[in-house]
All heavy atoms as an XYZ file, in Angstrom:
690
protein
N      24.155     -4.235     14.974
C      23.206     -4.342     13.886
C      21.906     -3.652     14.288
O      21.529     -3.649     15.448
C      22.960     -5.809     13.555
C      22.016     -5.997     12.394
S      21.919     -7.686     11.829
C      23.237     -7.665     10.663
N      21.241     -3.072     13.311
C      20.021     -2.333     13.605
C      18.863     -3.272     13.909
O      18.850     -4.435     13.519
C      19.661     -1.429     12.424
O      19.344     -2.218     11.305
N      17.901     -2.732     14.574
C      16.712     -3.479     14.965
C      15.789     -3.654     13.765
O      15.654     -2.774     12.921
C      16.000     -2.674     16.057
C      14.697     -3.226     16.501
C      14.032     -2.328     17.533
O      14.723     -1.511     18.155
O      12.820     -2.443     17.682
N      15.132     -4.802     13.685
C      14.148     -5.026     12.630
C      12.856     -4.325     13.017
O      12.437     -4.362     14.171
C      13.885     -6.512     12.434
C      15.027     -7.242     11.805
C      14.653     -8.672     11.452
O      13.563     -9.141     11.718
N      15.591     -9.369     10.840
N      12.233     -3.678     12.040
C      10.956     -3.013     12.255
C       9.890     -3.681     11.399
O      10.203     -4.321     10.400
C      11.052     -1.530     11.882
C      12.008     -0.676     12.700
C      12.116      0.722     12.093
C      11.546     -0.593     14.140
N       8.636     -3.506     11.781
C       7.513     -4.046     11.023
C       6.892     -2.937     10.196
O       6.591     -1.861     10.714
C       6.464     -4.654     11.973
O       7.094     -5.666     12.761
C       5.304     -5.254     11.197
N       6.680     -3.208      8.911
C       6.064     -2.227      8.016
C       4.590     -2.057      8.383
O       3.861     -3.042      8.538
C       6.193     -2.689      6.562
S       5.384     -1.592      5.381
N       4.165     -0.814      8.504
C       2.774     -0.516      8.834
C       1.821     -0.702      7.671
O       0.607     -0.622      7.847
N       2.353     -0.982      6.481
C       1.501     -1.180      5.308
C       1.369     -2.656      4.954
O       0.267     -3.189      4.923
C       2.059     -0.398      4.112
C       2.150      1.111      4.304
C       2.814      1.768      3.109
C       0.773      1.702      4.542
N       2.499     -3.322      4.701
C       2.426     -4.724      4.256
C       2.650     -5.726      5.382
O       2.363     -6.904      5.223
C       3.411     -4.977      3.123
S       5.150     -4.984      3.613
N       3.202     -5.284      6.516
C       3.376     -6.155      7.667
C       4.674     -6.942      7.709
O       4.897     -7.705      8.640
N       5.566     -6.754      6.724
C       6.832     -7.486      6.730
C       7.734     -6.936      7.839
O       7.720     -5.753      8.135
C       7.523     -7.393      5.347
C       8.096     -6.022      5.095
C       8.608     -8.436      5.207
N       8.482     -7.846      8.479
C       9.440     -7.438      9.504
C      10.833     -7.575      8.906
O      11.218     -8.658      8.469
C       9.301     -8.319     10.739
C      10.165     -7.866     11.882
C       9.927     -8.665     13.156
O       8.810     -9.167     13.349
O      10.870     -8.776     13.942
N      11.578     -6.475      8.875
C      12.851     -6.487      8.161
C      13.750     -5.351      8.629
O      13.296     -4.391      9.249
C      12.580     -6.340      6.659
O      13.740     -6.104      5.931
N      15.037     -5.466      8.267
C      15.961     -4.360      8.471
C      15.742     -3.285      7.414
O      16.235     -2.177      7.553
C      17.416     -4.851      8.402
C      17.796     -5.734      9.546
N      17.941     -5.286     10.834
C      18.027     -7.068      9.588
C      18.265     -6.284     11.619
N      18.319     -7.382     10.888
N      15.007     -3.630      6.344
C      14.738     -2.694      5.256
C      13.483     -1.868      5.470
O      12.877     -1.381      4.518
N      13.075     -1.713      6.723
C      11.903     -0.902      7.058
C      12.393      0.332      7.806
O      13.164      0.229      8.753
C      10.893     -1.694      7.926
C       9.746     -0.815      8.370
C      10.371     -2.907      7.161
N      11.959      1.492      7.344
C      12.372      2.756      7.959
C      11.300      3.233      8.938
O      10.106      3.080      8.692
C      12.613      3.809      6.888
N      11.759      3.830     10.000
C      10.876      4.326     11.048
C      10.271      5.672     10.639
O      10.952      6.560     10.132
C      11.678      4.496     12.332
C      10.883      4.985     13.488
C      10.091      4.239     14.303
C      10.787      6.326     13.959
N       9.517      5.024     15.249
C       9.922      6.334     15.061
C      11.337      7.528     13.544
C       9.596      7.468     15.758
C      11.011      8.672     14.243
C      10.154      8.633     15.337
N       8.959      5.839     10.848
C       8.289      7.128     10.743
C       8.323      7.812      9.388
O       8.684      8.972      9.312
N       7.934      7.114      8.324
C       7.879      7.719      6.992
C       6.505      8.341      6.770
O       5.482      7.759      7.126
C       8.121      6.681      5.905
C       9.464      5.992      6.023
C      10.545      6.987      5.971
N      11.452      6.656      4.881
C      12.562      7.279      4.671
N      12.932      8.262      5.432
N      13.344      6.934      3.696
N       6.444      9.525      6.146
C       5.140     10.152      5.904
C       4.378      9.443      4.786
O       4.963      9.011      3.793
C       5.506     11.579      5.486
C       6.887     11.486      4.959
C       7.550     10.365      5.692
N       3.070      9.313      4.980
C       2.185      8.753      3.954
C       0.933      9.624      3.874
O       0.507     10.221      4.864
C       1.768      7.294      4.240
C       2.942      6.353      4.157
C       1.060      7.156      5.565
N       0.375      9.690      2.687
C      -0.923     10.340      2.488
C      -1.916      9.237      2.167
O      -1.802      8.544      1.161
C      -0.869     11.344      1.337
C      -2.203     12.032      1.105
C      -2.191     12.978     -0.088
O      -1.177     13.037     -0.810
O      -3.213     13.639     -0.299
N      -2.888      9.050      3.054
C      -3.876      7.993      2.868
C      -4.834      8.360      1.741
O      -5.163      9.525      1.542
C      -4.679      7.768      4.143
C      -3.875      7.359      5.326
C      -3.748      8.042      6.497
C      -3.077      6.180      5.486
N      -2.921      7.368      7.360
C      -2.498      6.221      6.769
C      -2.797      5.099      4.667
C      -1.667      5.217      7.248
C      -1.955      4.097      5.145
C      -1.409      4.163      6.422
N      -5.315      7.341      1.028
C      -6.309      7.561     -0.012
C      -7.654      7.876      0.634
O      -7.883      7.576      1.818
C      -6.468      6.319     -0.900
O      -6.892      5.224     -0.082
C      -5.179      5.982     -1.629
N      -8.548      8.456     -0.143
C      -9.891      8.757      0.371
C     -10.618      7.479      0.760
O     -11.350      7.455      1.753
C     -10.691      9.536     -0.667
C     -10.164     10.936     -0.858
O      -9.539     11.500      0.038
N     -10.381     11.498     -2.030
N     -10.430      6.398     -0.005
C     -11.082      5.122      0.314
C     -10.620      4.608      1.677
O     -11.427      4.128      2.480
C     -10.778      4.094     -0.770
N      -9.320      4.719      1.959
C      -8.797      4.284      3.257
C      -9.392      5.129      4.376
O      -9.788      4.616      5.419
C      -7.265      4.384      3.274
C      -6.661      3.964      4.595
C      -6.377      2.640      4.847
C      -6.391      4.905      5.597
C      -5.835      2.241      6.058
C      -5.855      4.519      6.807
C      -5.580      3.180      7.038
O      -5.063      2.796      8.244
N      -9.481      6.438      4.155
C      -9.995      7.319      5.202
C     -11.491      7.111      5.429
O     -11.972      7.328      6.541
C      -9.681      8.765      4.857
C      -8.178      9.020      5.028
C      -7.688     10.423      4.821
N      -8.656     11.465      4.955
C      -8.927     12.351      3.987
N      -8.302     12.292      2.831
N      -9.796     13.294      4.202
N     -12.222      6.682      4.411
C     -13.637      6.356      4.625
C     -13.777      5.131      5.518
O     -14.662      5.054      6.357
C     -14.343      6.111      3.290
C     -14.783      7.379      2.595
C     -15.741      7.095      1.451
N     -15.120      6.338      0.374
C     -14.402      6.852     -0.609
N     -14.194      8.159     -0.660
N     -13.892      6.084     -1.547
N     -12.883      4.147      5.332
C     -12.915      2.931      6.154
C     -12.372      3.174      7.557
O     -12.699      2.445      8.484
C     -12.098      1.827      5.494
C     -12.707      1.290      4.232
C     -11.828      0.224      3.597
O     -10.934     -0.314      4.271
O     -12.035     -0.045      2.399
N     -11.493      4.162      7.709
C     -10.882      4.488      9.002
C     -11.126      5.967      9.301
O     -10.255      6.804      9.051
C      -9.380      4.206      8.967
C      -9.056      2.787      8.616
N      -8.900      2.360      7.310
C      -8.884      1.698      9.398
C      -8.634      1.073      7.311
N      -8.620      0.640      8.571
N     -12.306      6.312      9.813
C     -12.662      7.721     10.009
C     -11.727      8.492     10.929
O     -11.633      9.715     10.824
C     -14.065      7.666     10.612
C     -14.533      6.279     10.487
C     -13.352      5.412     10.219
N     -11.017      7.802     11.800
C     -10.110      8.499     12.717
C      -8.738      8.778     12.089
O      -7.912      9.465     12.685
C      -9.942      7.711     14.007
C      -9.449      6.290     13.774
O      -9.694      5.756     12.674
O      -8.837      5.725     14.682
N      -8.487      8.267     10.874
C      -7.202      8.485     10.211
C      -7.103      9.911      9.688
O      -8.059     10.463      9.154
C      -7.025      7.501      9.058
N      -5.938     10.495      9.844
C      -5.666     11.823      9.296
C      -5.269     11.676      7.840
O      -4.902     10.595      7.393
C      -4.541     12.484     10.081
C      -4.768     12.647     11.590
C      -3.504     13.160     12.248
C      -5.933     13.569     11.847
N      -5.304     12.759      7.090
C      -4.888     12.704      5.691
C      -3.424     12.316      5.594
O      -3.047     11.446      4.810
C      -5.111     14.061      5.001
O      -6.487     14.408      5.126
C      -4.729     14.004      3.540
N      -2.570     12.952      6.368
C      -1.136     12.657      6.415
C      -0.794     12.083      7.777
O      -1.183     12.635      8.803
C      -0.314     13.922      6.194
C      -0.329     14.401      4.784
C      -1.208     15.291      4.228
C       0.566     14.032      3.753
N      -0.907     15.485      2.915
C       0.187     14.730      2.591
C       1.659     13.172      3.688
C       0.853     14.593      1.383
C       2.322     13.046      2.483
C       1.927     13.751      1.349
N      -0.058     10.985      7.786
C       0.427     10.385      9.026
C       1.811      9.808      8.764
O       2.257      9.743      7.618
C      -0.513      9.279      9.509
C      -1.857      9.803      9.965
C      -2.738      8.723     10.564
O      -3.068      7.763      9.878
O      -3.070      8.874     11.745
N       2.481      9.391      9.810
C       3.760      8.706      9.655
C       3.600      7.260     10.099
O       2.926      6.973     11.089
C       4.875      9.379     10.473
O       4.487      9.400     11.848
C       5.149     10.782      9.990
N       4.201      6.358      9.320
C       4.180      4.927      9.639
C       5.551      4.350      9.343
O       6.312      4.903      8.544
C       3.118      4.160      8.813
C       1.720      4.624      9.136
C       3.377      4.254      7.333
N       5.864      3.242      9.983
C       7.058      2.494      9.613
C       6.775      1.915      8.231
O       5.697      1.354      8.005
C       7.336      1.380     10.615
C       7.678      1.926     11.974
O       7.924      3.113     12.137
N       7.699      1.055     12.966
N       7.727      2.079      7.316
C       7.449      1.727      5.925
C       8.674      1.104      5.268
O       9.801      1.510      5.519
C       7.043      2.992      5.172
C       6.581      2.752      3.782
C       6.016      3.995      3.166
N       5.582      3.682      1.808
C       5.129      4.566      0.951
N       5.036      5.828      1.294
N       4.763      4.205     -0.248
N       8.428      0.109      4.401
C       9.506     -0.515      3.631
C      10.211      0.540      2.794
O       9.576      1.458      2.278
C       8.945     -1.574      2.681
S       8.197     -2.988      3.494
N      11.515      0.377      2.647
C      12.269      1.285      1.795
C      12.052      0.955      0.318
O      12.179      1.816     -0.535
C      13.750      1.222      2.148
C      14.085      1.747      3.545
C      15.555      1.521      3.860
C      13.734      3.213      3.659
N      11.726     -0.289      0.013
C      11.394     -0.695     -1.355
C       9.874     -0.583     -1.505
O       9.127     -1.520     -1.257
C      11.875     -2.119     -1.613
C      11.681     -2.561     -3.059
O      10.949     -1.876     -3.810
O      12.258     -3.588     -3.432
N       9.430      0.605     -1.905
C       7.997      0.892     -1.965
C       7.250     -0.030     -2.917
O       6.139     -0.456     -2.632
C       7.761      2.340     -2.399
C       8.259      3.393     -1.439
C       8.490      4.680     -1.877
C       8.493      3.113     -0.104
C       8.942      5.673     -1.010
C       8.946      4.087      0.772
C       9.167      5.369      0.313
O       9.602      6.339      1.171
N       7.838     -0.334     -4.076
C       7.144     -1.166     -5.058
C       6.960     -2.595     -4.545
O       5.907     -3.189     -4.722
C       7.903     -1.169     -6.391
C       7.126     -1.817     -7.522
C       5.844     -1.085     -7.876
O       5.822      0.135     -7.971
N       4.768     -1.815     -8.059
N       7.973     -3.146     -3.891
C       7.855     -4.493     -3.322
C       6.813     -4.514     -2.210
O       6.054     -5.479     -2.073
C       9.203     -4.973     -2.794
N       6.740     -3.445     -1.442
C       5.743     -3.331     -0.377
C       4.340     -3.374     -0.982
O       3.466     -4.095     -0.516
C       5.966     -2.032      0.390
S       4.831     -1.755      1.756
N       4.151     -2.600     -2.047
C       2.840     -2.572     -2.699
C       2.503     -3.942     -3.278
O       1.372     -4.406     -3.169
C       2.833     -1.516     -3.806
C       1.483     -1.398     -4.468
C       1.416     -0.216     -5.384
N       0.061     -0.074     -5.889
C      -0.440      1.044     -6.366
N       0.280      2.142     -6.404
N      -1.684      1.090     -6.801
N       3.479     -4.621     -3.869
C       3.229     -5.947     -4.426
C       2.814     -6.931     -3.336
O       1.860     -7.687     -3.507
C       4.475     -6.475     -5.147
C       4.259     -7.862     -5.764
C       5.519     -8.459     -6.347
N       6.700     -8.320     -5.519
C       6.989     -9.063     -4.449
N       6.159     -9.998     -4.055
N       8.097     -8.870     -3.777
N       3.496     -6.895     -2.189
C       3.129     -7.803     -1.094
C       1.707     -7.549     -0.625
O       0.943     -8.482     -0.372
C       4.104     -7.646      0.076
C       5.426     -8.329     -0.126
C       6.241     -8.349      1.154
N       6.763     -7.033      1.497
C       7.914     -6.542      1.028
N       8.644     -7.243      0.190
N       8.328     -5.352      1.402
N       1.330     -6.292     -0.516
C      -0.013     -5.957     -0.049
C      -1.063     -6.383     -1.068
O      -2.077     -6.983     -0.706
C      -0.109     -4.449      0.217
C      -1.289     -4.008      1.055
C      -1.147     -4.517      2.474
C      -1.384     -2.504      1.064
N      -0.817     -6.096     -2.348
C      -1.793     -6.445     -3.378
C      -1.837     -7.948     -3.631
O      -2.887     -8.476     -4.006
C      -1.494     -5.680     -4.663
C      -1.797     -4.197     -4.512
C      -1.491     -3.365     -5.735
O      -0.744     -3.836     -6.628
O      -1.998     -2.236     -5.803
N      -0.728     -8.670     -3.397
C      -0.747    -10.124     -3.515
C      -1.657    -10.763     -2.472
O      -2.170    -11.857     -2.678
C       0.662    -10.712     -3.381
C       1.485    -10.565     -4.651
O       0.909    -10.178     -5.701
O       2.710    -10.810     -4.586
N      -1.861    -10.081     -1.365
C      -2.777    -10.588     -0.337
C      -4.191    -10.026     -0.525
O      -4.994    -10.046      0.390
C      -2.243    -10.279      1.061
O      -2.162     -8.888      1.256
N      -4.463     -9.512     -1.738
C      -5.787     -8.995     -2.135
C      -6.268     -7.832     -1.282
O      -7.449     -7.709     -0.988
C      -6.833    -10.110     -2.143
C      -6.554    -11.115     -3.228
O      -6.147    -10.752     -4.326
N      -6.760    -12.380     -2.923
N      -5.336     -6.982     -0.895
C      -5.687     -5.771     -0.150
C      -5.377     -4.560     -1.025
O      -4.389     -4.564     -1.756
C      -4.900     -5.690      1.156
C      -5.237     -6.814      2.110
C      -4.419     -6.723      3.365
C      -4.713     -7.917      4.268
N      -3.792     -7.968      5.387
N      -6.209     -3.530     -0.960
C      -5.946     -2.343     -1.782
C      -4.777     -1.530     -1.231
O      -4.513     -1.535     -0.031
C      -7.251     -1.548     -1.700
C      -7.849     -1.965     -0.392
C      -7.440     -3.400     -0.182
N      -4.079     -0.844     -2.106
C      -2.966      0.027     -1.716
C      -3.557      1.274     -1.082
O      -4.252      2.043     -1.739
C      -2.128      0.347     -2.943
C      -0.900      1.147     -2.688
C      -0.635      2.378     -3.198
C       0.233      0.799     -1.900
N       0.607      2.813     -2.773
C       1.155      1.857     -1.968
C       0.557     -0.314     -1.135
C       2.380      1.820     -1.312
C       1.768     -0.334     -0.481
C       2.663      0.720     -0.569
N      -3.319      1.533      0.212
C      -3.990      2.624      0.912
C      -3.296      3.980      0.825
O      -3.744      4.945      1.420
C      -3.996      2.136      2.361
C      -2.717      1.372      2.484
C      -2.540      0.705      1.136
N      -2.195      4.056      0.078
C      -1.369      5.257      0.052
C      -1.502      5.955     -1.298
O      -1.437      5.315     -2.347
C       0.108      4.907      0.318
C       0.987      6.130      0.224
C       0.256      4.249      1.674
N      -1.679      7.269     -1.266
C      -1.678      8.059     -2.500
C      -0.234      8.456     -2.758
O       0.377      9.154     -1.966
C      -2.548      9.297     -2.338
C      -2.555     10.171     -3.585
C      -3.434     11.365     -3.425
N      -4.818     10.909     -3.288
C      -5.718     11.504     -2.524
N      -5.406     12.568     -1.833
N      -6.936     11.043     -2.451
N       0.308      7.971     -3.882
C       1.681      8.323     -4.218
C       1.912      8.191     -5.714
O       1.106      7.616     -6.431
C       2.689      7.494     -3.428
C       2.702      6.028     -3.787
O       2.010      5.602     -4.720
O       3.423      5.289     -3.121
N       3.012      8.760     -6.164
C       3.383      8.672     -7.569
C       4.619      7.796     -7.743
O       5.114      7.648     -8.851
C       3.649     10.075     -8.169
C       2.395     10.905     -8.166
C       4.759     10.782     -7.426
N       5.089      7.211     -6.660
C       6.307      6.415     -6.687
C       6.033      4.996     -7.168
O       6.832      4.410     -7.876
C       6.962      6.384     -5.286
C       7.348      7.805     -4.884
C       8.158      5.470     -5.249
C       7.783      7.929     -3.457
N       4.892      4.431     -6.799
C       4.611      3.041     -7.123
C       3.563      2.934     -8.228
O       2.804      3.856     -8.480
C       4.098      2.280     -5.891
O       2.865      2.857     -5.469
C       5.099      2.324     -4.764
N       3.549      1.763     -8.860
C       2.553      1.454     -9.875
C       1.724      0.273     -9.389
O       2.243     -0.598     -8.679
C       3.235      1.054    -11.187
C       4.064      2.139    -11.818
C       4.787      1.655    -13.070
N       5.374      0.322    -12.993
C       6.525      0.020    -12.402
N       7.230      0.957    -11.814
N       6.988     -1.205    -12.386
N       0.461      0.196     -9.794
C      -0.339     -0.979     -9.415
C       0.311     -2.256     -9.945
O       0.835     -2.274    -11.051
C      -1.681     -0.739    -10.085
C      -1.733      0.727    -10.334
C      -0.315      1.165    -10.539
N       0.287     -3.300     -9.139
C       0.856     -4.568     -9.571
C      -0.227     -5.536    -10.008
O       0.063     -6.559    -10.591
C       1.677     -5.210     -8.432
O       0.832     -5.401     -7.306
C       2.854     -4.340     -8.060
N      -1.467     -5.213     -9.710
C      -2.576     -6.067    -10.109
C      -3.161     -5.523    -11.403
O      -3.365     -4.326    -11.545
C      -3.664     -6.099     -9.026
C      -3.187     -6.691     -7.741
S      -4.327     -6.665     -6.334
C      -5.895     -6.302     -6.948
N      -3.441     -6.420    -12.331
C      -4.085     -5.992    -13.556
C      -5.581     -5.909    -13.304
O      -6.151     -6.797    -12.666
C      -3.814     -6.991    -14.675
C      -2.367     -7.052    -15.074
C      -2.170     -8.034    -16.194
C      -0.706     -8.087    -16.576
N      -0.447     -9.080    -17.602
N      -6.236     -4.848    -13.781
C      -7.681     -4.780    -13.598
C      -8.362     -5.918    -14.348
O      -7.909     -6.336    -15.410
C      -8.062     -3.419    -14.178
C      -6.893     -2.961    -14.959
C      -5.699     -3.733    -14.508
N      -9.438     -6.433    -13.776
C     -10.136     -7.529    -14.429
C     -10.773     -7.038    -15.730
O     -11.271     -5.922    -15.812
C     -11.203     -8.100    -13.501
O     -12.129     -7.107    -13.184
N     -10.712     -7.896    -16.718
C     -11.296     -7.535    -18.003
C     -12.799     -7.644    -17.928
O     -13.332     -8.602    -17.373
C     -10.781     -8.474    -19.093
C      -9.340     -8.240    -19.419
C      -8.850     -9.136    -20.516
N      -9.886     -9.495    -21.472
C      -9.804    -10.503    -22.315
N      -8.758    -11.265    -22.316
N     -10.775    -10.767    -23.153
N     -13.454     -6.672    -18.468
C     -14.909     -6.736    -18.546
C     -15.259     -7.313    -19.903
O     -14.860     -6.790    -20.936
C     -15.505     -5.338    -18.391
C     -15.328     -4.773    -17.011
C     -16.010     -3.425    -16.867
O     -17.013     -3.188    -17.566
O     -15.527     -2.634    -16.071
N     -15.990     -8.407    -19.896
C     -16.388     -9.029    -21.140
C     -17.669     -8.363    -21.620
O     -18.577     -8.094    -20.842
C     -16.597    -10.535    -20.951
C     -15.340    -11.282    -20.486
C     -15.676    -12.768    -20.289
C     -14.227    -11.146    -21.493
N     -17.722     -8.124    -22.892
C     -18.859     -7.451    -23.466
C     -19.501     -8.362    -24.499
O     -18.827     -8.956    -25.337
C     -18.374     -6.167    -24.150
C     -19.459     -5.362    -24.804
C     -18.882     -4.122    -25.461
O     -17.804     -3.669    -25.052
O     -19.525     -3.628    -26.383
N     -20.828     -8.502    -24.409
C     -21.519     -9.312    -25.403
C     -21.690     -8.495    -26.667
O     -22.112     -7.328    -26.621
C     -22.878     -9.733    -24.892
C     -22.804    -10.839    -23.867
C     -24.167    -11.444    -23.608
O     -24.984    -11.531    -24.549
O     -24.401    -11.808    -22.463
N     -21.341     -9.116    -27.757
C     -21.464     -8.443    -29.045
C     -22.492     -9.209    -29.867
O     -22.372    -10.422    -30.053
C     -20.099     -8.429    -29.780
C     -20.227     -7.744    -31.125
C     -19.059     -7.768    -28.915
N     -23.527     -8.523    -30.364
C     -24.540     -9.244    -31.161
C     -23.948     -9.708    -32.492
O     -23.078     -9.058    -33.061
C     -25.626     -8.183    -31.381
C     -24.972     -6.878    -31.121
C     -23.815     -7.121    -30.218
N     -24.450    -10.835    -32.992
C     -24.016    -11.347    -34.306
C     -24.722    -10.633    -35.408
O     -25.837    -10.322    -35.424
C     -24.292    -12.850    -34.428
C     -23.373    -13.652    -33.549
C     -23.796    -14.167    -32.347
C     -22.073    -13.877    -33.938
C     -22.958    -14.912    -31.557
C     -21.222    -14.636    -33.146
C     -21.675    -15.147    -31.958
């Protein structure tokens, strides 16, 4: 049986994590981590959407620029005062 790996994004340890997948970090992530390159490889869940959900459920922003996943958090509604 294959070895379990830890996802470098959401932190889950599973057989469903692939070794050395390429990611493109968002500009916000690179501002917080000045030593990060634009493109790097990390161990990453094969189920990208579930990975993003786990990360966003822990109130952390999705640090990867991609077109594969969709945000799982709904943006907060801005309430607007309307005069009578």
